[in-house]
C-alpha positions as CSV (number, residue, x, y, z in Angstrom):
1,M,0.0,0.0,0.0
2,S,1.4,3.4,-1.0
3,M,2.1,6.1,1.6
4,K,-0.4,8.3,-0.3
5,L,-3.1,5.7,0.1
6,I,-2.3,5.1,3.8
7,R,-2.5,8.8,4.5
8,G,-5.9,8.9,2.7
9,V,-7.2,6.0,4.8
10,V,-6.0,7.7,8.0
11,C,-7.6,11.0,7.0
12,L,-10.9,9.4,6.1
13,T,-11.0,7.5,9.4
14,A,-10.3,10.7,11.3
15,L,-13.0,12.5,9.3
16,C,-15.6,9.7,10.0
17,W,-14.8,9.8,13.7
18,M,-15.1,13.6,13.8
19,L,-18.5,13.4,12.1
20,F,-19.5,10.7,14.5
21,V,-18.5,12.9,17.5
22,A,-20.4,15.9,16.0
23,V,-23.6,13.9,15.6
24,D,-23.2,12.5,19.2
25,A,-22.7,16.0,20.5
26,R,-26.0,17.2,19.0
27,A,-28.0,14.1,19.6
28,I,-29.0,14.1,23.3
29,P,-29.3,17.2,25.6
30,V,-27.7,17.3,29.0
31,S,-30.1,17.9,31.9
32,H,-29.0,19.9,35.0
33,K,-30.8,18.7,38.1
34,Y,-30.8,18.7,41.9
35,V,-31.8,15.9,44.4
36,T,-31.7,16.1,48.2
37,V,-29.5,13.5,49.7
38,N,-29.4,13.2,53.5
39,G,-30.6,16.7,53.8
40,I,-27.9,18.0,51.3
41,R,-29.0,19.5,47.9
42,I,-26.8,17.7,45.3
43,F,-26.4,19.1,41.8
44,Y,-25.9,16.6,39.0
45,R,-25.7,16.4,35.2
46,E,-27.6,13.6,33.4
47,A,-27.8,12.5,29.8
48,G,-28.6,9.4,27.7
49,D,-31.1,6.6,27.8
50,P,-31.5,5.0,31.2
51,K,-32.0,1.7,29.5
52,K,-28.4,1.8,28.3
53,P,-25.4,1.1,30.6
54,T,-25.0,3.7,33.2
55,I,-21.7,5.5,33.9
56,L,-21.3,7.3,37.2
57,L,-18.7,10.1,36.6
58,L,-16.9,11.1,39.8
59,H,-14.9,14.3,39.7
60,G,-11.6,15.4,41.3
61,F,-10.3,18.3,43.3
62,P,-10.9,21.2,43.2
63,S,-13.2,20.5,40.3
64,S,-16.8,19.5,39.8
65,S,-19.0,17.6,37.3
66,Y,-18.1,20.4,34.9
67,M,-14.9,18.5,34.2
68,Y,-17.1,16.0,32.3
69,A,-19.1,18.7,30.3
70,E,-17.4,17.8,27.0
71,L,-17.2,14.1,27.6
72,I,-20.9,13.6,28.4
73,P,-22.2,14.6,24.9
74,L,-19.7,12.3,23.3
75,L,-21.0,9.3,25.2
76,S,-24.7,10.1,25.5
77,N,-25.8,8.0,22.5
78,H,-24.2,4.9,24.0
79,F,-24.6,5.3,27.8
80,H,-26.7,6.8,30.5
81,L,-24.5,9.4,32.3
82,L,-24.7,10.7,35.8
83,A,-22.2,13.3,37.1
84,P,-22.9,14.6,40.6
85,D,-21.1,17.4,42.4
86,Y,-19.8,16.5,45.9
87,P,-21.1,18.4,48.9
88,G,-19.1,21.6,49.1
89,M,-17.9,21.5,45.5
90,G,-19.4,22.7,42.2
91,Y,-23.1,23.7,42.6
92,S,-24.0,21.3,45.5
93,D,-24.7,22.7,49.0
94,A,-22.0,23.0,51.5
95,P,-23.6,21.7,54.7
96,S,-22.5,22.9,58.1
97,P,-20.3,20.7,60.3
98,D,-23.2,19.5,62.4
99,K,-24.9,18.1,59.3
100,F,-22.0,16.6,57.4
101,T,-18.5,15.6,58.3
102,P,-16.2,16.2,55.3
103,T,-14.4,12.9,54.9
104,F,-14.1,10.6,52.0
105,E,-16.2,8.0,53.9
106,G,-18.8,10.7,54.1
107,L,-18.6,11.5,50.4
108,A,-19.0,7.8,49.5
109,G,-22.0,7.6,51.7
110,V,-23.7,10.6,50.0
111,I,-22.9,9.2,46.5
112,A,-24.2,5.7,47.5
113,E,-27.5,7.3,48.7
114,F,-27.6,9.4,45.6
115,M,-27.4,6.3,43.4
116,E,-30.0,4.5,45.5
117,Q,-32.4,7.4,45.2
118,L,-32.0,7.3,41.5
119,E,-32.5,3.5,41.6
120,E,-29.2,2.8,40.0
121,K,-27.8,-0.5,41.3
122,R,-25.5,-1.5,38.4
123,F,-23.1,0.9,36.8
124,I,-19.6,1.7,35.4
125,V,-17.7,4.1,37.6
126,Y,-15.4,6.7,36.1
127,M,-12.9,8.0,38.8
128,Q,-10.5,10.9,38.6
129,D,-8.4,12.2,41.6
130,F,-10.9,12.5,44.6
131,G,-13.2,10.3,42.6
132,G,-11.0,7.3,43.1
133,P,-11.4,7.1,46.9
134,V,-15.1,7.6,46.5
135,G,-15.5,5.0,43.8
136,M,-13.3,2.4,45.5
137,R,-15.3,2.8,48.7
138,L,-18.5,2.2,46.8
139,A,-17.0,-0.9,45.1
140,V,-15.8,-2.5,48.3
141,K,-19.1,-1.9,50.1
142,H,-21.4,-2.7,47.1
143,P,-19.4,-5.0,44.8
144,G,-22.6,-6.0,43.0
145,W,-23.1,-2.5,41.8
146,I,-19.9,-2.3,39.8
147,A,-20.1,-3.2,36.1
148,G,-16.8,-1.7,35.2
149,M,-14.2,0.8,36.2
150,I,-12.4,3.7,34.5
151,F,-9.4,5.2,36.2
152,Q,-8.1,8.6,35.3
153,N,-5.1,9.8,37.3
154,T,-6.2,8.3,40.7
155,P,-4.0,5.7,42.4
156,V,-4.6,2.7,44.6
157,S,-0.9,2.3,45.6
158,L,1.9,4.3,47.0
159,D,3.9,4.1,43.8
160,G,1.2,6.0,42.1
161,W,2.3,9.2,43.9
162,E,5.0,11.6,43.1
163,P,7.3,11.0,46.2
164,T,7.3,14.5,47.7
165,R,3.6,14.8,47.3
166,L,3.1,11.4,49.0
167,K,5.3,12.5,51.9
168,A,3.3,15.7,52.3
169,A,0.0,13.8,52.3
170,Q,1.2,11.2,54.8
171,A,2.3,14.0,57.1
172,D,-1.4,15.0,57.5
173,A,-2.1,11.7,59.4
174,G,-3.1,12.1,63.0
175,P,-4.7,15.0,64.8
176,V,-5.5,18.2,62.8
177,T,-3.4,21.1,64.0
178,A,-3.6,24.8,63.1
179,E,-0.5,24.4,60.9
180,K,-2.0,21.5,59.0
181,R,-5.3,23.3,58.4
182,A,-3.5,26.4,57.2
183,E,-1.5,24.3,54.8
184,A,-4.6,22.6,53.5
185,E,-6.5,25.8,53.1
186,S,-3.6,27.3,51.1
187,H,-4.0,24.5,48.6
188,A,-7.7,25.1,48.1
189,N,-7.3,28.1,45.9
190,I,-7.5,29.1,42.2
191,S,-3.7,29.3,41.7
192,R,-3.3,25.7,42.6
193,D,-6.2,24.8,40.4
194,I,-4.7,26.5,37.4
195,F,-1.4,24.8,38.1
196,L,-3.1,21.4,38.2
197,H,-4.8,22.1,34.8
198,Q,-1.7,23.5,33.1
199,H,1.2,21.4,34.4
200,G,2.1,18.6,32.1
201,A,-0.4,19.7,29.4
202,H,1.0,19.5,25.9
203,D,-0.6,22.9,25.0
204,P,-1.3,24.9,28.2
205,E,-2.2,28.0,26.3
206,G,-4.8,26.0,24.4
207,L,-6.7,25.0,27.5
208,N,-10.2,26.4,28.0
209,P,-10.0,28.8,31.1
210,D,-13.7,28.1,31.7
211,S,-12.6,25.0,33.6
212,W,-10.9,26.9,36.4
213,A,-13.3,29.8,36.2
214,V,-16.1,27.3,37.2
215,D,-13.9,25.9,40.0
216,A,-13.3,29.5,41.2
217,Y,-17.0,29.9,42.0
218,A,-16.9,27.2,44.7
219,L,-13.4,28.1,45.9
220,G,-14.7,31.6,46.6
221,I,-17.4,30.4,49.0
222,P,-15.9,30.1,52.5
223,E,-18.0,27.0,53.5
224,D,-17.0,25.2,50.3
225,K,-13.3,26.1,50.9
226,R,-13.7,24.7,54.5
227,I,-15.0,21.4,53.2
228,M,-12.3,21.0,50.5
229,A,-9.6,21.7,53.1
230,D,-11.1,19.1,55.4
231,L,-11.0,16.6,52.5
232,L,-7.4,17.3,51.8
233,L,-6.6,16.6,55.5
234,D,-8.5,13.3,55.2
235,I,-6.3,11.9,52.3
236,P,-4.3,9.7,54.7
237,S,-7.5,7.7,55.3
238,N,-7.4,6.8,51.6
239,I,-3.8,5.7,51.7
240,A,-4.7,3.4,54.6
241,Q,-7.3,1.8,52.4
242,Y,-5.0,0.9,49.6
243,P,-4.5,-2.8,50.6
244,T,-8.3,-3.2,50.8
245,W,-8.8,-1.6,47.4
246,Q,-6.0,-3.7,45.9
247,S,-7.6,-6.9,47.3
248,Y,-10.9,-5.9,45.7
249,L,-9.4,-5.4,42.3
250,Q,-7.5,-8.7,42.4
251,S,-10.5,-10.7,43.6
252,H,-13.2,-9.1,41.5
253,S,-11.2,-8.2,38.4
254,P,-13.8,-5.8,37.0
255,R,-13.6,-4.8,33.4
256,T,-11.2,-1.9,33.6
257,L,-9.9,0.9,31.4
258,I,-7.1,3.2,32.5
259,V,-6.6,6.6,30.9
260,W,-3.7,8.6,32.4
261,G,-2.1,12.0,31.8
262,K,1.6,11.3,31.9
263,G,2.5,14.8,33.1
264,D,0.5,14.8,36.3
265,P,2.5,16.5,39.0
266,I,0.8,14.4,41.7
267,F,-0.1,11.0,40.3
268,V,2.6,9.3,38.2
269,P,2.2,6.7,35.5
270,A,3.5,3.9,37.8
271,G,0.1,4.1,39.5
272,A,-1.6,3.0,36.2
273,E,0.8,0.1,35.8
274,T,0.0,-1.1,39.3
275,I,-3.7,-1.2,38.5
276,R,-3.0,-3.3,35.4
277,R,-0.9,-5.7,37.5
278,L,-3.9,-6.0,39.9
279,V,-6.3,-6.4,36.9
280,P,-4.3,-8.1,34.2
281,N,-7.0,-7.7,31.5
282,A,-7.1,-3.9,32.1
283,E,-6.2,-1.6,29.2
284,I,-3.9,1.5,29.7
285,H,-3.9,4.5,27.5
286,F,-1.3,7.1,28.4
287,Y,-1.7,10.7,27.2
288,D,0.7,13.5,26.7
289,S,-1.3,15.6,29.1
290,G,-1.5,16.3,32.9
291,H,-3.8,15.9,35.8
292,F,-6.9,16.8,33.8
293,A,-6.3,14.8,30.7
294,L,-9.9,15.2,29.5
295,E,-9.0,18.8,28.8
296,E,-6.9,17.8,25.8
297,D,-7.7,14.2,25.0
298,C,-11.5,14.0,25.5
299,V,-12.3,12.7,22.1
300,D,-9.9,9.8,22.2
301,I,-10.9,8.9,25.8
302,A,-14.5,8.9,24.7
303,Q,-13.6,6.6,21.9
304,Q,-11.9,4.1,24.2
305,I,-14.8,4.1,26.6
306,I,-17.3,3.4,23.8
307,R,-15.1,0.6,22.4
308,V,-14.6,-1.1,25.8
309,F,-18.0,-0.6,27.5
310,A,-20.7,0.1,24.9
311,K,-23.1,-2.8,24.2
């Protein structure tokens, strides 16, 4: 086959995929809804036919369901999509300390009740950053709910961390001091958010600033900022759960797709390789991007999800 013909085939394939994506993006509208869970008003995005496989999209820090705003339309002809905002993040309420203790166990409880209220008892879970600890807690407590897993830059092992970041996270174990809280609050700000979006991206100037502008809305609310700081201080509880999560992955071997931005300043590619060792049939796709790989590689990630999970 001549190089000219090969280039023609490649271009035609790319054009077909672009047309497919364009049709998908127009096909099904995204709904923006609220539901009250344990007295907390939770915002969520929904799209797709509920009769099709459901994907629960769990966002990271300091983001919200907005991080999936471009992915949802690309998947909505093939799946039923649910993307909630955690309490104190995005557009969800930030409950007072007497109504909600901001821990990852607490987040998992809210999301579990959210899915029960929507009568969703079998779904694929997409996890990024904070979404990993929430999703893995759901999986361990409700293994029958999990039809598949998608990991994006969220580890289940120590080697998934950049070493200095791991050391800093481990230092938060034990009682919360004024110094620890001040450090956590210093990380819940828009400057760190922009850093997480841009570091490792192959085209930082090409990123859509709407992503961190939406995050800035929640970061500017004192009660939201308090909850996010509390969650940062609770990260050692996730590290302590790694052996349990590894055991779950080994014993249940869920259908697994791993999509990982190689330039992430916190979670390194070794974390993806460990997940594949735990689930040998898992697929890994590394991207020349950072912590928020969807910002630059949304189309290819959508394509991989459709290929692996669509019926």
